[in-house]
C-alpha positions in Angstrom: 29.8 -4.4 -15.0 29.8 -1.9 -12.1 27.0 0.7 -12.2 28.0 4.4 -12.0 26.8 6.2 -8.9 23.5 8.0 -9.3 23.5 11.8 -9.2 21.0 12.8 -6.5 18.2 15.2 -7.2 19.0 18.9 -6.7 18.2 20.7 -3.4 15.4 22.5 -5.1 13.9 19.2 -6.3 14.1 17.8 -2.8 12.1 20.8 -1.6 9.5 20.2 -4.4 9.2 16.6 -3.3 8.8 17.5 0.4 6.1 20.0 -0.5 4.3 17.3 -2.6 4.5 14.8 0.2 3.0 17.2 2.7 0.3 18.4 0.4 -0.7 14.8 -0.4 -1.0 13.9 3.2 -2.9 17.0 4.1 -5.4 16.0 1.4 -5.7 12.6 2.9 -6.5 14.3 6.3 -9.3 16.3 4.6 -10.7 13.2 2.9 -10.8 11.4 6.2 -12.9 14.2 7.7 -15.4 13.4 5.0 -15.5 9.7 5.6 -12.6 8.3 3.7 -10.4 5.7 5.5 -8.1 7.0 8.1 -4.3 7.1 7.6 -1.1 7.5 9.5 0.7 10.6 8.2 4.4 11.4 8.2 3.9 15.2 8.4 7.1 16.7 9.8 9.3 13.7 8.7 9.5 14.5 5.0 13.3 15.2 5.1 13.9 11.6 6.2 12.2 10.1 3.2 13.5 12.5 0.7 17.1 12.4 1.9 17.4 8.6 2.1 15.6 7.8 -1.1 17.7 10.4 -3.0 20.7 8.3 -2.2 19.2 5.1 -3.5 19.4 3.8 -7.0 16.7 2.1 -9.2 18.3 -1.3 -8.5 17.7 -1.0 -4.8 14.7 -2.2 -2.9 12.6 -0.5 -0.2 10.7 -2.2 2.7 8.7 0.3 4.7 6.0 0.8 7.4 2.6 2.4 8.0 3.9 5.9 7.5 5.0 5.2 4.0 3.6 8.0 1.8 6.8 10.0 2.0 8.9 7.0 1.0 6.7 6.2 -1.9 6.4 9.7 -3.3 10.1 10.2 -2.9 10.7 7.0 -4.8 8.5 8.4 -7.7 5.0 7.1 -6.8 2.2 9.0 -8.5 0.0 10.8 -6.0 -3.1 10.0 -8.2 -2.5 6.3 -8.0 -1.7 6.5 -4.3 -4.9 8.4 -3.6 -6.9 5.9 -5.8 -5.5 3.1 -3.6 -6.5 4.8 -0.4 -10.0 5.3 -1.8 -10.2 1.6 -2.8 -10.3 2.2 -6.6 -9.0 0.0 -9.4 -6.4 2.5 -10.5 -4.5 2.3 -7.3 -1.1 0.6 -7.1 -2.7 -2.5 -5.6 -6.0 -2.3 -7.3 -7.7 -0.7 -4.3 -7.0 -3.6 -2.0 -4.3 -2.2 0.3 -5.5 1.1 1.6 -2.8 3.4 2.8 -1.1 0.9 5.1 -0.1 -2.0 2.8 1.0 -0.5 -0.5 3.5 -2.2 -2.6 4.8 -1.0 -6.0 7.0 -3.5 -7.8 7.9 -1.1 -10.6 9.3 1.3 -8.0 11.2 -1.4 -6.0 8.9 -1.0 -3.0 8.5 -4.6 -1.9 6.0 -4.0 0.9 4.5 -1.7 3.4 3.8 -3.3 6.8 1.3 -1.9 9.3 2.5 -4.4 12.0 5.0 -2.6 14.2 8.4 -4.2 13.4 6.8 -6.3 10.7 9.0 -4.7 8.1 12.1 -5.6 10.1 11.1 -9.3 9.9 10.9 -9.2 6.1 13.9 -7.0 5.3 16.7 -9.5 5.9 15.0 -12.0 3.6 14.8 -9.4 0.8 18.4 -8.4 1.4 19.4 -12.1 1.3 17.6 -12.5 -2.0 19.6 -9.5 -3.3 22.8 -11.1 -2.1 21.9 -14.4 -3.8 21.5 -12.7 -7.1 17.7 -12.5 -7.2 17.7 -8.8 -7.8 19.9 -6.5 -9.9 23.6 -6.8 -9.3 24.9 -4.5 -6.6 21.4 -3.7 -5.3 20.8 -3.0 -1.6 17.7 -2.9 0.6 16.6 0.0 2.8 14.2 -0.7 5.6 12.3 2.1 7.3 10.9 1.8 10.8 10.2 3.9 13.8 11.4 4.1 17.4 8.5 2.0 18.5 9.7 -0.9 16.3 13.1 -0.6 18.0 11.5 -1.8 21.2 10.4 -5.0 19.5 12.5 -8.2 19.7 12.5 -8.5 15.9 14.7 -5.3 15.9 17.6 -7.3 17.4 16.9 -10.4 15.4 17.0 -8.5 12.2 20.2 -6.7 13.1 21.8 -10.0 14.2 20.9 -11.7 11.0 22.1 -8.8 8.9 25.5 -8.8 10.6 26.0 -12.5 10.7 25.0 -13.0 7.1 26.7 -9.8 5.9 23.6 -8.6 4.2 23.4 -5.5 1.9 20.8 -3.9 4.2 20.4 -0.2 5.4 18.5 0.1 8.6 16.7 3.5 8.7 15.1 4.3 12.1 12.9 7.4 11.8 13.0 8.3 15.5 9.9 10.6 15.6 9.7 10.6 19.5 6.2 9.0 19.8 5.2 5.4 19.8 1.5 5.7 19.1 0.3 7.6 22.2 3.4 6.9 24.4 6.6 9.0 24.3 9.7 7.0 23.6 11.4 8.1 26.8 8.7 6.2 28.7 9.9 3.0 27.0 13.7 3.4 26.6 16.6 5.4 27.8 17.7 8.3 25.7 20.2 7.3 23.0 19.1 3.7 23.4 18.4 3.1 19.7 21.9 4.0 18.5 23.5 2.1 21.5 21.5 -1.0 20.8 22.4 -1.0 17.1 26.1 -0.4 18.0 26.0 -3.5 20.2 25.4 -5.6 17.1 28.7 -4.5 15.5 27.7 -2.5 12.5 28.4 1.2 11.7 25.8 3.5 13.2 25.2 7.2 12.6 22.7 9.5 14.3 21.6 12.4 12.1 19.3 15.4 12.3 16.3 13.9 10.5 14.8 17.3 9.8 17.7 18.4 7.7 17.3 16.9 4.2 20.9 17.6 3.2 22.4 16.1 6.3 20.2 13.0 5.8 21.3 12.7 2.1 24.9 12.9 3.0 24.7 10.3 5.8 22.6 8.0 3.7 25.1 8.3 0.7 28.0 7.5 3.1 26.2 4.5 4.6 25.1 3.1 1.2 28.6 3.4 -0.2 29.8 1.3 2.8 27.2 -1.3 2.0 28.0 -1.5 -1.7 31.7 -1.7 -1.1 31.7 -4.4 1.5 28.3 -6.0 1.3 27.7 -5.5 5.0 24.9 -3.6 6.7 24.7 -0.1 8.1 22.4 1.8 10.5 21.0 5.3 10.4 19.0 6.9 13.3 17.2 10.0 12.0 16.0 12.2 14.8 12.7 13.8 13.7 9.2 14.5 14.9 5.7 13.4 14.0 3.8 16.7 13.9 0.4 15.1 13.6 -1.2 12.4 15.7 -0.6 8.7 15.5 -3.5 8.3 13.0 -6.3 10.4 11.6 -8.3 11.5 13.5 -6.1 12.1 16.6 -6.2 15.5 18.4 -2.8 14.9 20.1 -4.3 15.9 23.5 -1.5 13.8 25.1 1.3 16.1 23.7 2.4 19.2 25.5 1.8 22.3 23.3 5.3 23.6 24.1 6.7 20.3 22.6 4.8 20.8 19.4 5.9 24.4 19.1 9.5 23.4 19.6 9.5 20.9 16.8 7.3 23.0 14.5 10.0 25.7 14.7 12.4 23.0 13.3 10.1 22.0 10.4 12.1 20.3 7.7 10.4 22.1 4.8 10.9 25.5 6.4 14.6 24.6 7.0 15.1 23.6 3.3 13.4 26.8 2.2 15.7 29.0 4.3 18.7 27.1 3.0 17.7 27.6 -0.6 16.9 31.3 0.0 20.3 31.8 1.6 21.9 30.2 -1.5 19.9 32.3 -3.9 18.2 29.3 -5.3 14.6 30.4 -4.5 12.8 33.6 -3.5 9.3 34.2 -2.1 7.8 34.3 -5.6 9.5 31.1 -6.6 8.2 29.4 -3.4 4.7 30.6 -4.0 4.8 29.2 -7.6 6.0 25.9 -6.3 3.3 25.7 -3.7 0.6 26.5 -6.3 2.0 23.9 -8.6 1.9 21.3 -5.8 -1.6 22.1 -4.9 -2.7 21.9 -8.6 -1.0 18.4 -8.8 -2.9 17.2 -5.7 -6.2 18.6 -7.0 -5.6 16.7 -10.3 -4.7 13.5 -8.3 -7.9 13.8 -6.2 -10.1 14.2 -9.3 -8.4 11.1 -10.9 -8.9 9.0 -7.8 -12.5 10.0 -7.3 -13.4 9.1 -10.9 -11.5 5.8 -10.9 -13.9 2.9 -10.9 -14.6 0.6 -7.9 -13.3 -2.9 -8.2 -15.9 -5.3 -9.7 -17.5 -7.6 -7.0 -16.5 -10.7 -8.9 -12.8 -9.9 -8.4 -13.1 -10.1 -4.6 -11.2 -13.3 -4.3 -8.5 -12.4 -6.9 -4.9 -12.6 -5.4 -6.1 -14.6 -2.4 -3.8 -17.6 -1.9 -4.9 -19.1 1.4 
C-alpha cells in the first residue's frame, strides 16, 4: 500500500526548530568553556537541516556527520537526551558512550553519525541497498549529510558511482559551508566543483541557497519525489556557512572578519524571521516569546543532563564486539 505524502511542518514550526538547534549548540559552547567535551557546531547551517528533514518521512533513514545536532533535533531528538549523551550520562541516546560525534538514534531512523570525514558516505550506499532489498519500511529512502571537505575524498565518487549503478534510493546532501576544518574550500577545489563532479556521475543535481529554509525544503521535496518515483539517487548542494569555528574552542583567527560579516548578514534564522514577519505570521512579541520558550527548554534539558547518572563502571565493556 502506497504511503500518503507527509505534510511538512509549518514555516513557523521550522523557525522554532532552528531556534532550538541554535540555543542547544550555544549551550554546548558554554559547557565546553567549563570543561565539558568539545563539539563541532552547525551554527549558521540550521536551515539545511530543518529544510531537508522536513521533507523526509518516518520510514526514511538518515546517515550524518560530525555536525549532526541540527539533523538530530530537526528529526525530533530530545535536547535533554542529546545533552546527556554529550556529558557521558546514562540517559543519553547511546548511554553516554558516543559524545556529540557518534550519536545514533534507532527510534528516529538516525543510523549513525560519523566523525571521519567522508565516513558517512562509505556507509550510506549500504543502508540504501538494505532499504532497496526490503530491510526497511516499504518506499523508504536514505538521506546522507556531508560537507564540502568530504567531497574532496575519494569515497565521494565511490558512493555516487555505486548509488547510480545500483539505482539506490539515496539522497546526497552536501552542506557546502565554505570551510574544511581550517582550510577554505577554494584552496582545495575550483568553484562549482561539487555540483559539476556530482553531475559527472549522471544523477540529477540542484544547487540551493542553504540559508533559505523554504528553498531547501522545496528542493528536498522535489529530489525525494524523484527518488521515490524512480528508485534512483539525487544530489543537493546546499550553499551555507559555518559561523563558528571547526570545533570548540576555535577563535576563527584564520577567517577574514569581512567574510564573517557577509555571511552573518545572511543568517538563516534572521531570514526566516523576516519572511514570517512579512507574511504576518509573527511579530516582535511573538518572536520574543518563542526565544524565551526555547531558552527555557534548553535550561530544562541541561538540568536533566546534569542530574542524569554516570554509567556504572561494570558496564564499561557492554556493547563491545571486537
